[in-house]
ZADO-1210 file (C-alpha; in nm, 4 decimals, padded with zeros to 6 digits):
<atoms>
<atom x="-08.1901" y="-18.4013" z="-11.2858" code="MET" pos="1"/>
<atom x="-08.0450" y="-18.4279" z="-10.9362" code="ARG" pos="2"/>
<atom x="-07.8282" y="-18.7351" z="-10.8892" code="LEU" pos="3"/>
<atom x="-07.8877" y="-18.9460" z="-10.5823" code="ASP" pos="4"/>
<atom x="-07.5849" y="-19.0645" z="-10.3855" code="SER" pos="5"/>
<atom x="-07.5829" y="-19.4051" z="-10.5548" code="GLU" pos="6"/>
<atom x="-07.5825" y="-19.2476" z="-10.9028" code="GLU" pos="7"/>
<atom x="-07.3129" y="-18.9980" z="-10.8025" code="LYS" pos="8"/>
<atom x="-07.0958" y="-19.2728" z="-10.6512" code="ASN" pos="9"/>
<atom x="-07.1217" y="-19.4781" z="-10.9706" code="SER" pos="10"/>
<atom x="-06.9870" y="-19.1981" z="-11.1924" code="LEU" pos="11"/>
<atom x="-06.6239" y="-19.2182" z="-11.3056" code="PRO" pos="12"/>
<atom x="-06.3880" y="-18.9469" z="-11.1809" code="ALA" pos="13"/>
<atom x="-06.3742" y="-18.8065" z="-11.5350" code="SER" pos="14"/>
<atom x="-06.7390" y="-18.6984" z="-11.5048" code="ASP" pos="15"/>
<atom x="-06.6599" y="-18.4519" z="-11.2258" code="PHE" pos="16"/>
<atom x="-06.5418" y="-18.0943" z="-11.2592" code="GLY" pos="17"/>
<atom x="-06.3298" y="-18.1431" z="-10.9482" code="LEU" pos="18"/>
<atom x="-06.2562" y="-18.5182" z="-10.9558" code="PRO" pos="19"/>
<atom x="-06.0322" y="-18.5266" z="-10.6474" code="GLU" pos="20"/>
<atom x="-06.3244" y="-18.3872" z="-10.4447" code="ARG" pos="21"/>
<atom x="-06.5967" y="-18.5620" z="-10.6522" code="ARG" pos="22"/>
<atom x="-06.7763" y="-18.2291" z="-10.6874" code="GLU" pos="23"/>
<atom x="-06.9597" y="-18.0740" z="-10.9836" code="TYR" pos="24"/>
<atom x="-07.0740" y="-18.3937" z="-11.1582" code="PRO" pos="25"/>
<atom x="-07.1258" y="-18.3426" z="-11.5325" code="MET" pos="26"/>
<atom x="-07.2471" y="-18.6682" z="-11.6884" code="PRO" pos="27"/>
<atom x="-07.4773" y="-18.4837" z="-11.9326" code="ASP" pos="28"/>
<atom x="-07.5633" y="-18.1426" z="-12.0796" code="ALA" pos="29"/>
<atom x="-07.8046" y="-18.0492" z="-11.7996" code="ALA" pos="30"/>
<atom x="-07.5334" y="-18.0999" z="-11.5389" code="HIS" pos="31"/>
<atom x="-07.2853" y="-17.8931" z="-11.7427" code="VAL" pos="32"/>
<atom x="-07.5349" y="-17.6053" z="-11.7309" code="ARG" pos="33"/>
<atom x="-07.5760" y="-17.6583" z="-11.3562" code="ALA" pos="34"/>
<atom x="-07.1985" y="-17.6521" z="-11.3050" code="ALA" pos="35"/>
<atom x="-07.1842" y="-17.3213" z="-11.4923" code="GLU" pos="36"/>
<atom x="-07.4600" y="-17.1813" z="-11.2706" code="ALA" pos="37"/>
<atom x="-07.2837" y="-17.2923" z="-10.9499" code="TYR" pos="38"/>
<atom x="-06.9346" y="-17.1903" z="-11.0643" code="PHE" pos="39"/>
<atom x="-06.9408" y="-16.8736" z="-10.8531" code="ARG" pos="40"/>
<atom x="-06.9578" y="-17.0870" z="-10.5365" code="TYR" pos="41"/>
<atom x="-06.6354" y="-17.2707" z="-10.6202" code="CYS" pos="42"/>
<atom x="-06.3314" y="-17.1705" z="-10.4109" code="PRO" pos="43"/>
<atom x="-06.1130" y="-16.9226" z="-10.5993" code="GLU" pos="44"/>
<atom x="-05.8113" y="-17.1546" z="-10.6009" code="SER" pos="45"/>
<atom x="-06.0091" y="-17.4319" z="-10.7741" code="LEU" pos="46"/>
<atom x="-06.1796" y="-17.2173" z="-11.0367" code="ARG" pos="47"/>
<atom x="-05.9229" y="-17.2661" z="-11.3152" code="PRO" pos="48"/>
<atom x="-05.9535" y="-17.6453" z="-11.2908" code="GLU" pos="49"/>
<atom x="-06.3331" y="-17.6337" z="-11.2780" code="LEU" pos="50"/>
<atom x="-06.3604" y="-17.3827" z="-11.5633" code="ALA" pos="51"/>
<atom x="-06.1464" y="-17.6005" z="-11.7903" code="LYS" pos="52"/>
<atom x="-06.3551" y="-17.9066" z="-11.7043" code="ALA" pos="53"/>
<atom x="-06.6784" y="-17.7183" z="-11.7746" code="ILE" pos="54"/>
<atom x="-06.5453" y="-17.5993" z="-12.1109" code="LEU" pos="55"/>
<atom x="-06.4358" y="-17.9515" z="-12.2036" code="GLN" pos="56"/>
<atom x="-06.7709" y="-18.1058" z="-12.1100" code="LYS" pos="57"/>
<atom x="-06.9612" y="-17.8216" z="-12.2794" code="ALA" pos="58"/>
<atom x="-06.7797" y="-17.8968" z="-12.6044" code="ALA" pos="59"/>
<atom x="-06.8561" y="-18.2683" z="-12.5669" code="LYS" pos="60"/>
<atom x="-07.2294" y="-18.2143" z="-12.5075" code="PHE" pos="61"/>
<atom x="-07.2813" y="-17.9115" z="-12.7352" code="GLY" pos="62"/>
<atom x="-07.3569" y="-17.6693" z="-12.4512" code="VAL" pos="63"/>
<atom x="-07.2987" y="-17.2967" z="-12.5014" code="THR" pos="64"/>
<atom x="-07.1229" y="-17.1361" z="-12.2055" code="ILE" pos="65"/>
<atom x="-07.2239" y="-16.7790" z="-12.1274" code="HIS" pos="66"/>
<atom x="-07.0137" y="-16.7007" z="-11.8197" code="SER" pos="67"/>
<atom x="-06.7366" y="-16.4527" z="-11.9100" code="PRO" pos="68"/>
<atom x="-06.5277" y="-16.5807" z="-11.6187" code="GLU" pos="69"/>
<atom x="-06.5429" y="-16.9409" z="-11.7385" code="ILE" pos="70"/>
<atom x="-06.4803" y="-16.8342" z="-12.0987" code="LEU" pos="71"/>
<atom x="-06.1682" y="-16.6451" z="-11.9861" code="SER" pos="72"/>
<atom x="-06.0048" y="-16.9845" z="-11.9205" code="TYR" pos="73"/>
<atom x="-06.0468" y="-17.0972" z="-12.2829" code="GLN" pos="74"/>
<atom x="-05.7206" y="-17.2179" z="-12.4353" code="GLY" pos="75"/>
</atoms>
């Protein structure tokens, strides 16, 4: 599941929860679940952006999000 640096570098910016920092890669359902699990480590100021990205990728890959904090950012 873990991406090596070459795989991570080859991902488009759109596959990252925080594209400007190239953090929280989500190229598949397993990585969406990992991003949800690591959400609490995201700096407070970046959480809205990351939460929206997680929700978008979860919808794309059919992943159910359980985090109330992430769900609070739903449109």
